[in-house]
C-alpha positions in Angstrom: 3.6 -10.5 -36.1 5.6 -11.1 -32.8 3.3 -11.1 -29.7 3.8 -10.4 -25.9 1.7 -13.1 -24.8 -0.6 -15.8 -25.6 -3.6 -13.4 -25.5 -5.2 -12.6 -28.9 -5.1 -8.8 -30.2 -8.9 -8.6 -29.4 -8.1 -10.0 -25.8 -5.0 -7.6 -25.4 -7.3 -4.8 -26.5 -9.8 -5.6 -23.8 -7.2 -6.2 -21.1 -5.7 -2.8 -21.8 -9.1 -1.1 -21.8 -9.9 -2.5 -18.5 -6.6 -1.6 -16.9 -7.5 2.0 -18.0 -10.9 2.1 -16.6 -9.4 0.6 -13.2 -6.6 3.2 -13.3 -9.1 6.2 -13.6 -11.7 4.7 -11.3 -8.9 4.4 -8.7 -8.2 7.9 -9.0 -12.1 8.9 -8.8 -12.0 6.8 -5.5 -9.0 8.5 -4.2 -10.0 12.1 -3.9 -12.4 12.9 -6.9 -9.8 15.5 -8.3 -12.1 16.4 -11.2 -15.6 16.6 -9.5 -17.0 19.4 -7.6 -18.3 19.2 -4.0 -21.6 18.6 -4.9 -21.2 16.4 -8.4 -19.8 13.0 -8.3 -16.8 12.6 -10.5 -18.6 9.8 -12.3 -21.5 11.8 -13.3 -19.5 13.7 -16.0 -20.7 13.4 -19.6 -19.1 10.8 -21.6 -18.7 12.8 -24.9 -15.2 13.6 -26.0 -16.0 17.1 -26.3 -17.1 17.8 -22.9 -15.3 20.2 -20.6 -13.9 17.3 -18.7 -12.2 15.6 -21.5 -9.0 13.8 -20.9 -7.2 16.1 -23.5 -8.1 19.0 -21.1 -7.0 17.5 -17.9 -3.2 16.7 -17.8 -3.6 15.5 -14.1 -5.6 12.5 -15.0 -3.9 9.2 -14.3 -5.2 8.3 -17.9 -3.9 11.2 -19.7 -1.3 11.0 -22.4 1.5 12.7 -20.1 0.9 10.6 -17.0 3.2 7.9 -18.4 0.9 5.2 -16.8 -1.5 3.9 -19.6 0.4 4.4 -22.9 3.3 2.2 -21.9 1.0 -0.5 -21.1 -0.9 0.0 -24.4 2.5 -0.2 -26.3 3.5 -3.3 -24.4 0.2 -4.9 -25.3 0.9 -4.0 -28.9 -2.5 -2.1 -29.1 -2.8 -0.3 -32.3 -1.7 3.4 -31.6 -4.5 5.0 -33.3 -6.8 3.4 -30.7 -5.0 4.8 -27.6 -6.7 8.2 -27.5 -10.2 6.6 -27.6 -9.4 4.2 -24.8 -8.2 7.1 -22.8 -11.2 9.2 -23.5 -13.3 6.1 -22.6 -11.7 5.6 -19.3 -11.3 9.2 -18.2 -14.7 10.7 -19.2 -17.4 8.4 -18.8 -18.4 5.9 -15.8 -16.8 2.8 -15.7 -19.8 0.8 -15.1 -20.8 1.5 -18.7 -18.0 -0.2 -20.1 -16.7 -2.9 -17.7 -18.9 -5.6 -18.9 -18.4 -5.0 -22.5 -14.8 -5.3 -22.4 -14.9 -8.2 -20.1 -17.0 -9.9 -23.0 -14.2 -9.0 -25.4 -11.7 -10.5 -23.0 -13.7 -13.8 -23.1 -13.6 -14.2 -26.8 -12.0 -17.2 -28.4 -9.9 -17.2 -31.6 -10.6 -20.4 -33.4 -7.0 -20.5 -35.0 -5.1 -20.3 -31.9 -7.5 -21.6 -29.2 -5.7 -24.9 -28.5 -2.2 -23.5 -28.1 -3.5 -20.6 -26.1 -5.6 -22.6 -23.8 -2.5 -24.9 -23.0 -0.5 -21.8 -22.2 -3.1 -20.3 -20.1 -3.5 -23.6 -18.1 0.2 -23.8 -17.7 0.5 -20.3 -16.4 -2.7 -20.7 -14.1 -1.0 -23.9 -12.7 2.3 -22.1 -12.0 0.5 -19.1 -10.2 -1.4 -21.5 -8.0 1.9 -23.3 -7.2 3.4 -20.1 -6.1 0.4 -19.2 -4.3 0.4 -22.4 -2.1 4.2 -21.9 -1.4 3.3 -18.3 0.1 0.3 -19.5 2.2 1.2 -19.4 6.0 0.9 -22.7 7.9 -1.8 -22.5 10.7 0.6 -24.0 13.2 3.1 -20.8 12.3 0.1 -18.4 12.7 -0.9 -19.8 16.0 2.5 -19.6 17.3 2.8 -16.0 16.1 -0.6 -15.2 17.7 0.5 -16.8 21.2 3.7 -14.4 21.2 1.5 -11.5 20.5 -0.8 -12.4 23.3 2.2 -12.5 25.8 3.2 -9.1 24.5 -0.3 -8.0 25.4 -0.2 -9.2 28.8 3.3 -7.7 29.3 2.0 -4.3 27.9 -1.2 -4.4 30.0 0.8 -5.0 33.3 3.2 -2.2 32.4 0.6 0.3 31.3 -2.2 -0.5 34.0 -4.5 0.1 31.2 -7.3 -2.2 32.8 -7.3 0.0 35.9 -7.4 3.2 34.0 -10.3 1.8 32.0 -12.2 0.7 35.0 -11.8 4.2 36.6 -13.2 5.9 33.4 -16.2 3.8 33.4 -16.7 4.3 37.2 -16.6 7.9 36.2 -19.4 7.6 33.7 -17.3 7.9 30.5 -19.5 6.7 27.5 -18.3 5.7 24.2 -20.3 7.3 21.4 -21.1 4.4 18.9 -22.2 5.4 15.3 -25.1 3.4 13.8 -24.3 -0.1 12.9 -24.6 -1.6 9.4 -26.7 -4.7 8.8 -23.4 -6.6 7.9 -19.8 -6.7 8.9 -18.5 -4.3 6.4 -19.9 -1.1 4.7 -21.4 -1.6 1.4 -19.7 -0.2 -1.7 -22.0 2.8 -2.3 -20.9 4.2 1.1 -17.3 3.2 1.0 -15.6 6.6 0.6 -16.8 9.7 1.9 -20.5 8.7 1.0 -19.7 8.5 -2.7 -20.1 5.6 -4.8 -17.6 4.0 -7.2 -20.7 3.1 -9.4 -19.2 -0.2 -10.3 -20.4 -3.4 -8.7 -17.7 -5.0 -6.7 -18.2 -8.1 -8.8 -19.9 -7.8 -12.2 -21.0 -11.7 -11.9 -22.7 -12.2 -15.4 -19.7 -10.9 -17.5 -16.9 -12.4 -15.1 -18.5 -15.9 -15.3 -17.9 -15.7 -19.1 -14.2 -15.7 -18.2 -12.3 -18.9 -17.4 -10.0 -18.7 -14.3 -7.0 -19.4 -16.8 -8.0 -16.4 -18.8 -8.2 -14.1 -15.7 -4.7 -15.1 -14.4 -3.2 -14.6 -17.8 -4.7 -11.2 -18.3 -3.4 -10.0 -14.8 0.0 -11.5 -15.7 0.3 -9.8 -18.9 -0.8 -6.3 -17.3 1.5 -6.7 -14.5 4.4 -7.4 -17.0 3.4 -4.4 -19.1 3.4 -2.0 -15.8 7.0 -3.3 -15.0 8.3 -3.2 -18.6 7.7 0.7 -18.7 8.1 0.6 -22.3 7.4 4.4 -22.9 8.6 6.2 -25.7 11.0 9.4 -25.0 8.4 12.2 -24.0 10.1 15.1 -22.2 6.5 16.2 -21.1 5.8 13.1 -19.3 5.1 13.6 -15.4 6.3 10.3 -14.4 10.0 10.5 -13.7 10.7 7.2 -11.9 10.8 3.8 -13.2 9.8 0.8 -11.3 6.5 -0.4 -9.9 4.3 2.4 -9.7 1.9 2.5 -6.6 -1.1 3.7 -9.0 -0.5 0.8 -11.3 -0.6 -1.7 -8.3 -3.7 0.0 -7.0 -5.5 -0.3 -10.4 -4.6 -4.0 -10.7 -6.0 -4.5 -7.1 -9.4 -3.0 -8.6 -9.1 -5.2 -11.6 -8.5 -8.4 -9.6 -11.8 -7.3 -7.7 -13.8 -7.0 -10.8 -12.3 -10.2 -12.1 -13.2 -12.0 -8.7 -9.5 -13.0 -8.2 -7.9 -13.1 -4.8 -5.3 -10.7 -4.3 -2.8 -13.3 -3.0 -2.9 -14.5 -6.4 -1.7 -11.5 -7.9 0.9 -11.3 -5.3 2.0 -14.7 -6.3 2.3 -13.5 -10.1 4.6 -10.5 -8.7 6.9 -13.1 -7.3 6.9 -15.2 -10.4 7.6 -11.9 -12.4 10.7 -11.3 -9.9 11.8 -15.0 -10.5 11.5 -14.6 -14.3 13.5 -11.4 -14.1 16.2 -13.2 -12.3 16.3 -15.9 -14.9 16.7 -13.5 -17.5 19.5 -11.9 -15.8 21.3 -15.2 -15.2 20.6 -16.1 -18.8 22.3 -13.1 -19.9 25.3 -13.7 -17.6 25.9 -17.3 -18.9 25.3 -16.4 -22.7 28.7 -16.2 -24.2 27.7 -14.7 -27.6 28.9 -11.5 -28.8 26.7 -8.5 -27.4 24.2 -7.3 -29.6 22.6 -4.1 -30.4 19.8 -2.8 -28.2 17.3 -2.9 -30.9 18.0 -6.6 -31.8 18.0 -7.4 -28.1 14.6 -5.7 -27.8 13.4 -7.7 -30.6 14.7 -10.9 -29.2 13.0 -10.4 -25.8 9.9 -9.2 -27.3 9.4 -12.3 -29.3 10.5 -14.3 -26.4 7.6 -14.0 -24.2 5.7 -11.8 -21.6 8.5 -10.8 -19.2 11.2 -10.1 -21.9 10.7 -6.4 -22.6 11.0 -5.5 -18.7 14.8 -6.6 -18.5 16.1 -4.2 -21.1 14.5 -0.8 -20.3 17.1 0.6 -17.9 17.3 -2.4 -15.6 13.7 -1.8 -14.2 13.3 -4.9 -12.7 16.8 -5.0 -11.4 15.9 -1.9 -9.1 12.5 -2.6 -8.0 12.9 -6.0 -6.2 15.3 -4.6 -3.5 17.2 -7.7 -2.8 15.8 -10.8 -4.0 17.8 -13.6 -2.0 19.3 -16.9 -3.3 17.3 -19.4 -1.4 13.7 -17.8 -2.6 15.0 -17.7 -5.9 16.3 -21.2 -6.0 12.9 -22.5 -4.8 10.9 -20.3 -6.9 12.6 -20.9 -10.2 13.2 -24.7 -9.5 9.5 -25.2 -9.0 8.4 -23.1 -12.0 11.1 -24.0 -14.5 9.3 -26.4 -16.6 6.2 -24.0 -17.0 7.9 -20.7 -17.4 10.4 -22.2 -19.7 7.6 -23.0 -22.0 5.8 -19.6 -21.7 9.1 -17.7 -22.2 11.1 -19.8 -24.6 13.8 -17.1 -24.8 15.0 -18.4 -21.7 13.7 -22.0 -21.7 13.5 -24.3 -18.8 17.3 -25.0 -18.9 18.0 -21.3 -18.4 15.5 -21.3 -15.4 17.0 -24.4 -14.0 20.5 -22.8 -14.4 19.4 -19.7 -12.6 17.8 -21.8 -9.8 21.1 -23.9 -9.4 23.4 -20.6 -9.5 21.1 -19.1 -6.7 21.9 -21.7 -4.4 25.7 -21.1 -4.4 27.6 -18.3 -2.6 28.6 -17.0 -5.9 25.2 -16.9 -7.1 24.2 -15.1 -3.8 26.4 -12.6 -4.6 25.3 -12.1 -8.0 21.8 -12.1 -7.1 22.3 -9.4 -4.3 24.2 -7.3 -6.9 21.4 -7.6 -9.5 18.6 -7.1 -7.5 19.9 -4.6 -5.0 17.8 -1.4 -4.3 19.5 2.0 -4.2 22.5 2.2 -1.9 22.4 -0.7 0.7 18.7 -0.7 0.8 16.4 0.3 3.6 18.3 -1.6 6.3 21.5 0.5 5.2 19.7 3.8 4.8 21.1 5.5 8.0 21.6 8.4 6.0 21.4 11.9 7.3 20.8 10.6 10.9 21.7 13.6 12.5 19.8 16.1 10.1 17.6 18.3 11.9 18.6 17.0 15.2 17.2 13.7 14.6 20.0 11.2 16.0 18.1 7.8 15.4 16.6 6.7 12.4 16.9 3.2 11.0 15.0 0.3 9.7 14.6 -3.1 11.3 13.5 -6.0 9.0 10.3 -7.5 10.2 8.8 -11.0 9.3 9.9 -13.9 6.9 9.3 -12.0 3.5 12.7 -10.4 3.1 14.6 -11.4 0.0 12.0 -13.3 -1.5 11.0 -11.4 -4.7 8.2 -9.3 -2.9 7.3 -6.4 -5.2 5.9 -4.3 -2.5 7.0 -2.9 1.0 5.4 -2.1 4.3 6.9 0.3 6.7 5.4 0.3 10.3 6.1 3.4 12.8 5.5 3.0 16.5 4.9 6.2 18.3 4.3 5.4 21.8 7.1 3.1 23.3 8.6 2.2 26.6 11.6 0.4 25.2 13.3 -0.4 21.8 11.4 -3.6 21.5 8.1 -1.6 21.1 9.2 -0.4 17.7 9.1 -4.0 16.5 6.8 -6.1 18.8 3.6 -4.4 18.2 4.0 -5.4 14.3 5.3 -9.1 14.7 3.0 -12.1 13.8 1.0 -10.2 11.0 0.4 -12.3 8.3 0.8 -10.8 4.8 3.1 -11.1 1.8 4.9 -7.6 1.9 8.4 -7.1 2.7 8.1 -5.4 6.0 10.2 -3.0 8.0 9.7 -1.2 11.4 11.2 2.3 11.8 13.2 2.9 14.8 13.4 6.7 15.4 14.4 8.9 18.4 13.8 6.2 21.0 15.2 8.3 23.7 12.6 11.0 23.4 9.9 8.7 22.7 10.5 6.6 25.7 10.8 9.7 27.8 7.6 11.2 26.7 5.6 7.9 26.8 7.0 7.2 30.3 6.1 10.6 31.6 2.6 10.5 30.3 2.2 7.0 31.8 3.8 8.2 35.2 1.2 10.8 35.3 -1.9 8.6 34.3 -1.2 6.3 37.2 -0.7 9.1 39.7 -3.1 10.0 42.5 -4.0 13.3 41.0 -4.9 11.7 37.7 -6.9 9.1 39.2 -8.9 11.7 41.2 -9.4 13.7 37.9 -10.9 10.7 36.3 -13.3 10.0 39.1 -14.4 13.5 39.0 -15.1 13.0 35.2 -12.8 15.8 34.4 -11.6 13.7 31.1 -15.2 13.6 29.9 -15.2 17.5 29.9 -12.1 17.6 27.9 -13.5 15.1 25.1 -17.1 16.4 25.1 -15.9 20.0 24.2 -13.3 19.3 21.5 -14.6 21.7 19.2 -15.3 24.5 21.6 -13.3 27.0 23.7 -12.0 24.5 26.5 -12.0 25.6 30.2 -9.8 22.8 31.7 -9.4 22.4 35.3 -6.6 24.3 36.9 -5.2 21.2 38.6 -5.2 19.4 35.4 -3.0 22.1 33.6 -0.8 22.2 36.4 -0.3 18.6 36.6 0.3 18.1 32.9 3.0 20.9 32.7 5.8 18.5 33.2 4.8 16.6 30.2 4.9 19.7 27.8 8.7 19.8 27.2 9.1 16.4 26.6 6.1 16.3 24.2 7.1 19.3 22.3 10.7 17.7 21.6 8.9 14.5 20.6 6.5 16.5 18.2 9.4 18.4 16.6 11.3 15.1 16.1 8.3 13.2 14.6 8.1 16.1 12.1 11.6 15.9 11.1 11.6 12.0 10.9 8.6 12.4 8.5 10.9 14.5 6.3 13.7 11.7 6.5 11.2 9.3 5.6 10.2 11.0 2.7 13.8 11.6 1.5 14.5 7.8 1.9 11.4 7.1 -0.4 12.3 9.8 -3.0 15.9 8.2 -3.2 14.5 4.8 -3.7 16.2 3.0 -0.9 13.2 0.6 -0.8 13.8 -0.3 -4.5 11.2 1.8 -6.3 8.4 -0.5 -5.2 4.8 0.5 -3.9 4.8 1.3 -0.1 2.2 1.0 2.6 2.7 3.1 5.5 1.2 2.3 9.0 1.7 4.1 12.3 0.1 4.8 15.7 0.4 7.7 17.9 3.5 10.0 17.1 4.4 7.3 14.4 1.3 8.5 12.6 2.4 11.8 12.5 5.9 10.9 11.2 3.9 9.3 8.3 1.7 12.3 7.7 4.5 14.6 7.6 6.3 12.4 5.1 3.1 12.6 2.8 3.0 16.3 3.4 6.8 16.7 2.1 6.2 14.6 -0.8 3.1 16.7 -1.6 5.6 19.8 -1.6 7.7 18.2 -4.2 6.7 17.4 -7.7 5.1 14.2 -9.1 5.5 11.9 -6.4 2.1 10.0 -6.2 3.7 6.8 -7.7 5.5 5.9 -4.2 2.8 5.4 -1.5 0.1 2.8 -2.1 -1.7 2.8 1.3 -1.5 4.7 4.5 -3.1 3.7 7.9 -2.9 6.3 10.9 -4.1 5.2 14.2 -4.4 7.5 17.2 -2.7 10.3 15.0 -1.9 13.4 17.2 -2.5 15.7 14.1 -4.5 19.0 13.9 -7.4 18.7 11.6 -7.8 22.3 10.6 -4.5 23.5 10.4 -3.1 20.9 8.2 -3.3 19.9 4.5 -5.1 16.9 4.6 -6.2 17.2 1.0 -2.7 17.6 -0.4 -1.4 14.5 1.8 -4.4 12.4 0.6 -3.4 12.9 -3.0 0.1 11.3 -2.2 -1.6 8.0 -1.4 -2.8 6.1 -4.5 -5.2 3.7 -2.5 -6.7 3.4 0.8 -6.1 6.1 3.2 -7.4 5.4 6.8 -7.8 7.4 9.9 -8.5 5.3 12.8 -9.6 7.1 15.9 -11.0 6.5 19.4 -13.5 8.9 21.1 -12.4 8.1 24.5 -8.5 8.6 24.1 -8.5 11.5 26.4 -4.7 10.7 27.1 -4.1 12.1 23.6 -6.2 15.0 24.3 -4.1 15.8 27.4 -0.9 15.5 25.8 -1.7 17.6 22.9 -3.2 20.5 24.9 -6.4 22.4 24.5 -4.9 25.1 22.2 -4.6 22.5 19.3 -7.8 20.6 20.4 -9.9 23.3 19.4 -8.7 22.9 15.9 -9.9 19.2 16.0 -7.7 16.2 16.5 -7.5 13.2 14.1 -6.7 10.6 16.7 -10.1 11.5 18.6 -12.6 12.3 15.7 -13.3 11.9 11.9 -11.6 14.0 9.1 -13.9 15.5 6.7 -11.8 15.1 3.6 -13.1 13.2 0.6 -11.2 9.8 -0.1 -10.4 9.5 3.9 -11.6 6.2 5.5 -12.6 7.3 9.1 -13.0 4.2 11.4 -14.1 4.4 14.7 -12.1 1.9 16.9 -13.4 3.1 20.3 -14.5 -0.4 21.2 -10.9 -1.9 20.7 -9.0 1.1 22.3 -8.9 1.3 26.1 -6.5 4.1 26.4 -3.7 5.6 24.2 -1.2 3.1 25.3 -3.4 0.2 24.1 -2.5 0.9 20.7 0.8 -1.1 21.4 -1.0 -4.4 21.4 -4.3 -3.4 19.5 -2.9 -2.2 16.4 -2.4 -5.7 14.8 -6.0 -6.4 15.6 -7.3 -3.2 14.1 -5.1 -3.9 10.8 -6.7 -7.5 10.5 -10.1 -6.0 10.8 -9.5 -3.2 8.1 -8.6 -6.1 5.7 -6.0 -3.9 3.7 -5.9 -6.2 0.7 -9.4 -5.4 -0.1 -9.5 -2.5 -2.7 -12.9 -1.1 -1.1 -13.0 0.2 2.4 -13.7 -2.8 5.0 -13.8 -2.8 8.6 -14.9 -6.1 10.1 -15.7 -4.5 13.5 -19.0 -3.6 15.4 -18.7 0.0 14.0 -19.0 1.4 10.6 -16.7 3.4 8.5 -17.7 7.1 8.8 
C-alpha cells in the first residue's frame, strides 16, 4: 500500500490523534465556547453519550463538518472507521488523559522498516536544521537594527517631550497601580488565560523523552503537509470554505510543538521547506514533456511520491498560500536541500529540485515563480482597492523587514494609530526579529497626523501643565467606572481636539472594515495572519475582527492579535465575538496612567470602561499591564517593539517577560 510518509501506520495514527487533541485544546483555550461560566470546558465527561458529545456540537473544531481534522486523517491514511472515535476522544475528554498515551504510540518502532525509516527521518531532520540555521538572524544585524530603533526613540522623545510630561505627572503624585508580581518572569500555565487551566503540562517530559528528535520533526513535517494538502472529500455541509493554511491549524501545530518540546522556529523552517518543495513540484510539472494524465492517475502518482505531493493537486492550494515566493530565496533553499528532499520525495528527485533551483535564479524563472506563487490579485502591496470607500482616502500596505518573497507561510500586519509623519507608520515596527512576512498598514495619514499633533500641542501647553500639577489627570483615571466630574478648564481646553478625534475614530472604523475585506479576498495569500496595532491602529484591528464576526465562518484567517493602548469601549463592544475570530493568543496591553487616551476619548465613553487603560473581563483575552513601560500615550511609538518582545508571541501559552503579571 502506498504511504504518505516514512511513518508507520501506527505512528501516523498517533500523530493524527495528537493533532486532533491539540486542535480541540486550542479551541478550549480560545474562548471555552462549550463551557459554562462556572465550569471549565475540560471538566466535561468523556463518555460518547454525554450531552457534550462531538456529534452534538457542530461548532467544534474537531467536528466532522469543520473540515479541519478529517482531511488530516485522510492524508495520513488513517482508517476511516477510526475517525469518529478520534474526534470523540479529542472533543469530549481532557487532553491530559491522552497526550502521553499517543506520544508513546508515536515512539513505537517497527522492526521491518526501522532502518529505512530512521535514515529518512535523519535526512529530514538535517534538512530542517539546515533551513533553520539559514533563517537565524546574525547578532551583528540585530544590534544594528536595535541601534536604529534607539535613534528613533531619541527622535520621538524629543518631539513628544514625553520625559517632561512624565516628570510633571510624578511631581503631581500620580502613582502606578502595580498588580501582584509572580515569583518568576512569566505566568504559570494554570493562570494563563482568564484564570483557567489548559490542564495539560506544557512539556510532558516522560513521554517526550521516549521520542527522538528525528521522530518529532518528521511528525510535525507530515502534519503540516497534511494541513496544506487539504484532501477533503466533497462535503457541501462543510463549514470551511477556503483552501490554504488555516490559522487554527497553525495554532494547533504550535501547541503540538510545545508538547513535543520543539522550538517554533524549527516549525517555521519546515514551513519554508514545504514552500520550496511545492515550487519544485511546480517546476517539475513545467519541465515534464509527457502527455497530461488524468487527475486520478496524477493523484496516485503524487501520493506515492512523498509527503508533499498531494498538496500540489488540490486546486493549487500551495500555489495560493505562499503569496509570492521569490527567485533568490527559492534558489538558495532548493539548492541547499536538493539532495535530501530528492531522497524524501522521489517523484521529484534531486535533479528536479536542482532544476527548480537553477530556473529560479533566472529572469524567466523569476517570472514563473511570481506567477505560480502569487496571492490573489497583486498581493497586499497592490491592494489599494476600494481606497475611497467610506471616505477612506488612504489605505495601503508597506513591506517591512527582509522576509518578503522567501517562502514564509504566515503574515504579520502592523497598524500604527498615533503618528506625526508618514514614517511613523513604519519605523515603530522596524528591527523586529521574527520569521513572518511583515507589512505596515498606512492609512488616513492626514487625519491621524492632525489629531496626534493636536493632542501633543495641548499636552505641552501651559494649561495642560497646570492641570497636571493640580493632579487633575489623577482624578480622571481614578474614577473610570464612575460618573466623571471633569474640571471645566479641562473640558474647555480639549474642545478643539474633539472634531479631529471624531473624524479619526470614524476613519479607523472604516479602515477596519477595509482590512477585513482585504483578508476575506485573500490578498495575503490565504495564510494565517498576526495583527498588531497601537492607539487608533488597535481600533482598526478590533473593527476588522468585528466585521469578520458579522460574516460567516471566518475563524480561519487570524492567528494572533495584540492591541496596545486601544481606544475601544469595553461595555459597548462585542469583545466575545471578536475573540472568536482569533485562533490563538489575543492580547490587550493597557497602561493605567495613560490619561492622554482618557482625555481624547472623553468622559461619556470612559464611563463604559476603556481597553487601553484597564483589563477586559472576557474569557480568552490576555490582559497585560504595561504601565511600567508607558510614560504617556505617545510612547507607544517607540515602546511597542519592546512590549512585543516581552510577550514572546511565538510561545503558545501566555507569556509576559516583564515585572507585571498577566491579569
